[in-house]
C-alpha positions as CSV (number, residue, x, y, z in Angstrom):
1,M,92.4,3.9,-38.0
2,P,88.9,5.5,-38.0
3,A,87.3,2.5,-36.5
4,F,89.6,2.4,-33.4
5,D,88.6,5.3,-31.3
6,P,88.5,4.8,-27.5
7,R,86.8,8.2,-27.1
8,S,83.8,7.1,-29.2
9,P,80.7,5.9,-27.4
10,D,80.0,3.6,-30.3
11,F,83.4,2.0,-30.0
12,L,83.1,1.7,-26.2
13,A,79.7,-0.1,-26.6
14,D,81.2,-2.6,-28.9
15,P,85.0,-2.5,-29.8
16,Y,85.1,-5.9,-31.4
17,P,84.3,-4.9,-35.0
18,A,87.2,-2.4,-34.8
19,Y,89.5,-5.1,-33.6
20,A,88.5,-7.2,-36.6
21,E,89.5,-4.3,-38.9
22,L,92.8,-3.9,-37.1
23,R,93.6,-7.6,-37.4
24,A,92.8,-7.5,-41.1
25,R,95.1,-4.5,-41.7
26,G,98.2,-6.0,-40.1
27,R,100.0,-7.0,-37.0
28,A,101.2,-3.7,-35.5
29,H,99.7,-0.2,-35.9
30,Y,101.0,3.0,-34.6
31,Y,98.3,5.0,-32.8
32,A,99.3,8.7,-32.4
33,P,96.7,9.8,-29.8
34,S,98.3,7.6,-27.2
35,D,101.8,7.3,-28.8
36,Q,101.5,3.5,-28.7
37,W,101.8,0.5,-31.1
38,L,98.6,-1.5,-31.1
39,V,99.1,-5.3,-31.4
40,P,95.7,-7.0,-32.2
41,H,96.6,-10.7,-33.0
42,H,96.5,-13.5,-30.4
43,A,99.8,-15.1,-31.5
44,D,101.7,-11.7,-31.2
45,V,100.1,-10.7,-28.0
46,S,100.8,-14.1,-26.4
47,A,104.4,-14.1,-27.6
48,L,105.1,-10.5,-26.5
49,L,103.8,-11.1,-23.0
50,R,106.6,-13.7,-22.6
51,D,109.2,-11.6,-24.5
52,R,111.9,-10.3,-22.1
53,R,112.7,-7.5,-24.6
54,L,109.6,-5.9,-23.3
55,G,108.9,-4.8,-19.7
56,R,106.2,-3.3,-17.6
57,S,108.9,-0.8,-16.4
58,Y,112.2,0.4,-17.7
59,G,113.8,2.0,-14.6
60,H,115.7,-1.2,-13.9
61,R,117.7,-0.5,-17.1
62,F,117.4,3.1,-18.1
63,T,116.8,6.6,-16.7
64,H,113.9,8.5,-18.2
65,E,116.4,10.5,-20.3
66,E,118.2,7.5,-21.6
67,F,114.8,5.9,-22.6
68,G,113.6,9.1,-24.3
69,R,110.8,9.6,-21.8
70,T,109.8,12.4,-19.5
71,A,109.6,11.8,-15.8
72,P,106.0,11.9,-14.4
73,P,104.9,15.3,-12.9
74,A,106.1,15.8,-9.4
75,G,102.5,16.2,-8.2
76,H,101.7,12.7,-9.3
77,E,104.4,11.1,-7.0
78,P,102.0,9.7,-4.4
79,F,100.3,7.7,-7.1
80,H,103.6,6.4,-8.5
81,E,105.0,5.6,-5.0
82,L,102.1,3.3,-4.4
83,N,101.7,2.0,-7.9
84,D,105.3,1.5,-9.1
85,H,106.5,-0.6,-6.2
86,G,103.9,-3.3,-6.8
87,M,105.0,-6.5,-8.5
88,L,102.8,-5.7,-11.5
89,E,105.0,-2.8,-12.4
90,L,108.3,-4.4,-11.6
91,E,110.7,-6.6,-13.5
92,P,113.2,-9.3,-12.3
93,P,114.9,-9.6,-9.9
94,D,112.5,-7.5,-7.8
95,H,109.4,-8.9,-9.4
96,T,110.6,-12.5,-8.8
97,R,111.4,-11.8,-5.2
98,I,108.1,-10.2,-4.3
99,R,106.0,-12.7,-6.3
100,R,107.7,-15.7,-4.6
101,L,106.6,-14.3,-1.2
102,V,103.0,-13.5,-2.3
103,S,102.5,-16.8,-4.2
104,K,102.5,-18.7,-0.9
105,A,99.0,-17.2,-0.2
106,F,97.7,-18.4,-3.6
107,T,98.8,-22.0,-3.8
108,P,96.2,-24.4,-5.2
109,R,95.8,-25.9,-1.7
110,T,95.2,-22.4,-0.1
111,V,92.8,-21.3,-2.7
112,E,90.9,-24.6,-2.5
113,Q,90.5,-24.2,1.2
114,L,88.8,-20.9,0.5
115,Q,86.0,-22.5,-1.5
116,P,83.5,-23.1,1.4
117,Y,83.9,-19.5,2.5
118,V,83.4,-18.1,-1.0
119,R,80.4,-20.3,-1.7
120,K,78.8,-19.4,1.6
121,L,79.3,-15.7,1.1
122,A,78.0,-15.9,-2.5
123,A,74.8,-17.7,-1.3
124,E,74.2,-15.0,1.4
125,L,74.6,-12.1,-1.0
126,V,72.4,-13.7,-3.6
127,G,69.9,-14.6,-0.9
128,R,69.6,-10.9,0.1
129,L,69.2,-9.9,-3.6
130,V,66.4,-12.4,-4.0
131,D,64.7,-11.3,-0.7
132,E,64.6,-7.7,-2.1
133,G,63.1,-8.9,-5.4
134,G,66.1,-7.8,-7.4
135,G,68.3,-4.7,-7.6
136,D,71.8,-3.8,-8.9
137,L,73.7,-7.0,-9.4
138,L,76.9,-5.0,-9.4
139,T,76.6,-3.6,-5.9
140,A,74.6,-6.5,-4.5
141,V,76.8,-9.4,-5.6
142,A,79.6,-8.6,-8.1
143,E,81.5,-6.1,-5.9
144,P,81.0,-7.3,-2.3
145,L,82.0,-10.9,-3.0
146,P,85.6,-10.5,-4.3
147,V,86.2,-7.4,-2.1
148,A,85.3,-9.5,1.0
149,V,87.4,-12.4,0.0
150,I,90.6,-10.5,-0.8
151,A,90.1,-8.3,2.3
152,E,89.6,-11.5,4.4
153,M,92.9,-12.9,3.1
154,L,94.8,-9.7,3.8
155,G,93.2,-9.1,7.2
156,V,91.3,-5.9,6.5
157,P,88.6,-5.5,9.2
158,E,85.1,-5.8,7.9
159,E,84.1,-2.3,8.9
160,D,86.9,-0.8,6.8
161,R,86.0,-2.7,3.6
162,P,83.6,-0.1,2.1
163,L,86.7,2.2,1.8
164,L,88.4,-0.1,-0.6
165,R,86.3,0.1,-3.8
166,P,86.3,3.9,-4.1
167,W,90.1,4.0,-3.6
168,S,90.6,1.2,-6.2
169,A,88.3,2.9,-8.7
170,A,90.2,6.2,-8.5
171,I,93.6,4.6,-8.7
172,C,92.6,2.2,-11.6
173,A,91.2,5.2,-13.6
174,M,94.9,6.1,-14.2
175,Y,95.3,3.0,-16.4
176,E,93.1,4.4,-19.1
177,L,94.6,6.0,-22.2
178,N,95.7,9.6,-21.6
179,P,93.9,10.2,-18.2
180,P,93.1,13.9,-17.7
181,E,94.6,15.9,-14.9
182,E,91.4,15.6,-12.8
183,T,91.7,11.8,-12.9
184,A,95.3,12.2,-11.8
185,R,94.3,14.5,-8.9
186,Q,91.7,12.0,-7.7
187,A,94.2,9.1,-8.0
188,V,96.8,11.0,-6.0
189,T,94.3,11.7,-3.2
190,A,93.2,8.1,-3.2
191,S,96.8,6.9,-3.1
192,L,97.6,9.1,-0.2
193,E,94.6,7.9,1.8
194,F,95.1,4.2,0.8
195,S,98.8,4.4,1.8
196,T,98.1,6.0,5.1
197,Y,95.4,3.4,5.8
198,L,97.6,0.5,4.9
199,R,100.6,1.8,6.9
200,G,98.3,1.9,9.9
201,L,97.1,-1.6,9.3
202,I,100.6,-2.8,9.0
203,T,101.5,-1.2,12.3
204,A,98.5,-2.8,14.0
205,R,99.5,-6.2,12.6
206,R,103.1,-5.8,13.6
207,E,101.9,-5.3,17.2
208,K,99.4,-8.1,17.0
209,P,100.2,-10.6,14.2
210,G,97.6,-12.9,12.8
211,T,97.3,-15.6,10.2
212,D,96.5,-13.2,7.4
213,L,98.6,-12.2,4.4
214,I,99.7,-8.8,5.8
215,S,101.1,-10.6,8.9
216,G,103.0,-12.9,6.5
217,L,104.4,-10.0,4.5
218,I,105.5,-8.2,7.7
219,A,107.3,-11.4,8.8
220,A,109.1,-11.4,5.4
221,H,110.1,-7.8,5.9
222,D,111.3,-8.2,9.5
223,E,113.1,-11.5,9.0
224,G,115.7,-10.1,6.6
225,G,114.6,-7.2,4.6
226,R,113.2,-9.3,1.8
227,L,110.5,-6.7,1.4
228,T,110.8,-2.9,1.8
229,E,108.2,-0.9,3.5
230,A,107.2,0.8,0.2
231,E,107.0,-2.7,-1.5
232,M,104.8,-4.1,1.4
233,V,102.3,-1.2,1.1
234,A,102.3,-1.3,-2.7
235,T,101.8,-5.1,-2.6
236,C,98.8,-4.9,-0.3
237,A,97.3,-2.2,-2.5
238,L,97.8,-4.2,-5.6
239,L,96.3,-7.3,-4.2
240,L,93.3,-5.4,-2.9
241,N,92.8,-3.7,-6.2
242,A,93.6,-6.5,-8.6
243,G,92.0,-9.0,-6.3
244,H,88.5,-7.8,-7.2
245,E,88.5,-5.5,-10.3
246,A,88.7,-8.3,-12.9
247,T,86.1,-10.4,-11.0
248,V,83.6,-7.5,-10.6
249,N,83.7,-6.7,-14.3
250,S,83.8,-10.3,-15.4
251,T,80.6,-10.9,-13.4
252,V,78.6,-8.0,-14.8
253,N,80.0,-8.3,-18.3
254,G,79.2,-12.0,-18.2
255,W,75.6,-11.7,-17.0
256,H,75.0,-8.9,-19.5
257,A,76.2,-11.2,-22.3
258,L,73.9,-14.0,-21.0
259,F,70.9,-11.8,-20.9
260,R,71.6,-11.0,-24.6
261,H,72.0,-14.7,-25.4
262,P,69.0,-16.3,-23.7
263,E,69.5,-19.6,-25.5
264,Q,72.9,-19.9,-23.9
265,L,71.6,-18.9,-20.5
266,A,68.8,-21.5,-20.9
267,A,71.5,-24.2,-21.7
268,L,73.5,-23.3,-18.6
269,R,70.4,-23.4,-16.4
270,A,69.5,-26.9,-17.8
271,D,73.1,-28.2,-17.6
272,R,75.3,-27.1,-14.7
273,S,78.2,-29.1,-15.9
274,L,78.7,-26.2,-18.4
275,L,79.7,-23.9,-15.5
276,P,83.5,-24.3,-15.8
277,T,83.6,-23.7,-19.5
278,A,81.0,-20.9,-19.2
279,V,83.3,-19.0,-16.8
280,E,86.2,-19.2,-19.3
281,E,84.0,-18.3,-22.2
282,L,82.4,-15.3,-20.6
283,M,85.8,-13.9,-19.7
284,R,86.9,-14.4,-23.3
285,Y,83.7,-13.1,-24.9
286,D,83.7,-9.6,-23.2
287,T,87.2,-9.2,-21.8
288,P,87.4,-7.2,-18.5
289,L,90.9,-6.0,-19.2
290,Q,91.0,-4.9,-22.9
291,L,94.6,-3.7,-23.1
292,F,98.0,-4.4,-21.3
293,E,100.9,-2.0,-21.9
294,R,104.6,-2.9,-22.2
295,W,107.7,-0.8,-22.8
296,V,110.1,-1.8,-25.5
297,L,113.5,-2.3,-23.9
298,D,115.1,-3.7,-27.0
299,P,113.9,-3.3,-30.5
300,V,111.3,-5.9,-31.6
301,E,110.0,-6.8,-35.0
302,I,106.3,-7.5,-35.6
303,G,105.1,-8.5,-39.0
304,G,107.9,-6.7,-40.8
305,T,107.6,-3.6,-38.6
306,T,110.5,-2.8,-36.2
307,I,109.4,-1.1,-33.0
308,P,112.3,0.8,-31.5
309,R,113.5,0.9,-28.0
310,G,111.6,3.5,-25.9
311,A,108.3,2.8,-27.6
312,E,105.2,1.5,-25.9
313,V,103.1,-1.4,-27.1
314,A,99.4,-1.8,-26.3
315,L,98.6,-5.5,-26.3
316,L,94.9,-5.7,-27.2
317,F,93.6,-8.6,-25.0
318,G,90.0,-8.0,-26.3
319,S,91.1,-8.4,-29.9
320,A,93.3,-11.4,-29.2
321,N,90.3,-13.1,-27.5
322,H,88.3,-12.7,-30.7
323,D,91.0,-13.8,-33.1
324,P,89.6,-16.3,-35.7
325,A,93.0,-17.7,-36.2
326,V,92.6,-19.2,-32.6
327,F,88.9,-19.3,-31.8
328,A,86.3,-20.9,-34.0
329,A,83.4,-18.4,-34.6
330,P,85.0,-15.9,-32.1
331,D,82.1,-13.6,-32.1
332,T,79.7,-16.3,-31.0
333,L,79.1,-16.9,-27.3
334,D,79.5,-20.6,-26.8
335,L,79.4,-21.6,-23.1
336,G,80.5,-25.2,-24.1
337,R,83.6,-24.0,-25.9
338,R,86.4,-26.4,-25.0
339,D,89.4,-25.0,-27.0
340,N,89.6,-21.7,-25.2
341,P,93.1,-20.3,-24.8
342,H,92.0,-16.8,-23.8
343,I,94.5,-14.5,-22.3
344,S,92.2,-12.5,-20.0
345,F,94.6,-13.3,-17.2
346,S,97.7,-12.3,-19.2
347,A,100.7,-14.6,-19.6
348,G,104.3,-14.8,-18.8
349,I,105.9,-13.6,-15.5
350,H,102.9,-11.2,-15.0
351,Y,100.3,-13.9,-15.4
352,C,97.5,-13.1,-12.8
353,I,98.6,-14.7,-9.5
354,G,95.0,-14.6,-8.4
355,A,93.5,-16.4,-11.5
356,P,92.5,-19.6,-9.5
357,L,90.8,-17.5,-6.9
358,A,89.0,-15.4,-9.5
359,R,87.7,-18.6,-11.2
360,I,86.3,-19.9,-7.9
361,E,84.6,-16.6,-7.2
362,L,83.0,-16.4,-10.6
363,A,81.8,-19.9,-10.4
364,A,80.4,-19.5,-6.9
365,S,78.4,-16.4,-7.7
366,M,77.1,-17.8,-10.9
367,A,76.0,-21.1,-9.3
368,A,74.3,-19.1,-6.4
369,L,72.4,-17.0,-8.9
370,L,71.4,-20.0,-11.0
371,D,70.2,-21.9,-7.9
372,Q,68.4,-19.1,-6.0
373,A,67.3,-16.8,-8.8
374,P,66.3,-19.2,-11.7
375,G,64.3,-16.4,-13.3
376,L,67.0,-13.8,-13.1
377,G,66.7,-11.2,-15.9
378,P,67.5,-7.6,-16.8
379,A,65.4,-4.9,-15.3
380,A,66.7,-2.1,-17.6
381,E,69.4,-1.6,-20.2
382,P,72.6,-1.2,-18.2
383,V,74.9,1.8,-18.6
384,R,78.5,1.0,-19.7
385,K,81.3,2.8,-17.9
386,P,83.0,5.4,-20.2
387,N,86.3,3.4,-19.9
388,F,88.2,1.4,-22.5
389,V,91.1,-0.4,-20.7
390,I,89.0,-1.7,-17.8
391,R,85.7,-2.7,-19.4
392,G,82.6,-2.8,-17.2
393,L,79.2,-1.5,-16.3
394,E,78.1,1.4,-14.1
395,E,75.3,-0.9,-12.9
396,L,73.3,-4.0,-13.9
397,P,69.7,-3.7,-12.8
398,V,68.0,-7.2,-12.5
399,V,64.7,-8.7,-11.4
400,V,64.4,-12.2,-9.9
């Protein structure tokens, strides 16, 4: 598969032609460098996300030896202690138990009640960007908005919020294919620091409860052991990380796409009723999470290829979102696209619990930028992050 090369700068700049080649060649492809089966078609990705023969983890059924896998290095334990107890890495019944508790904070009514706060904060952030005549859209708007919102929900004090993004970046770097040992070392350090901070915050909230989500999780833990201490810490870390990563990258990827399609940006400026479909289309067009990994717990057959137990599949979200079998003219940015079953928020039991909140944040920041910076444009060509799985930009310089 010469076109599929996550180490290549050309591929990272634009992976979508390689995805088209993968789709044309078949439905499942073994990729030796990461020891994974690549799945590029929308129908297969969507079905496998819901298939209980696959799982985000396998420890609920097999030991490492039984599954034909090697245990992670002992030195990586702090990362796995924080990461593996979160509901994203768990399967039922533990996943079901934790998600049921957390979902109370993300009901449609609760999220709807956040709208005024999100819109006010977005307007303030954009206002500062405009007052300064421009700057880096990433650090001025895209990052601080979702970080502040999820931190507010969890009850993280405002003065501590600058700590969150560096910790998150170091931990999320471990989700890339074959992360080097230096990346693991940084993730371990961040995991230790993040865990220590969260345990301190949990102690403070236990002594003085509030109406925030951490206080609610403490109550769930204390009222009957429905949440272990490790699960509580991991859940907080997951919500803080996942609660902003996708929104940050969707924001900068989206505006970068709009700058490269001025006719679409002009249409949006002229017709704000396009905003809801624009949010969905921008998430589809340049997907923030390109790949989602699952373990094969029981053999599955994909297009005549049997993938054995113990293998790992890489579900290519970016490819699925450009599949012509599902999307008309998939490589065309169409902000008015109505038929748009993208899977940027995943599907099945691991469907993003914060998807409604992410949509509100994306719409709020976009509306504020359209209102207050009608002449917003690029100040320079942005630099893309050297990542494949989590796709984003190092910065997005803009002028207003």
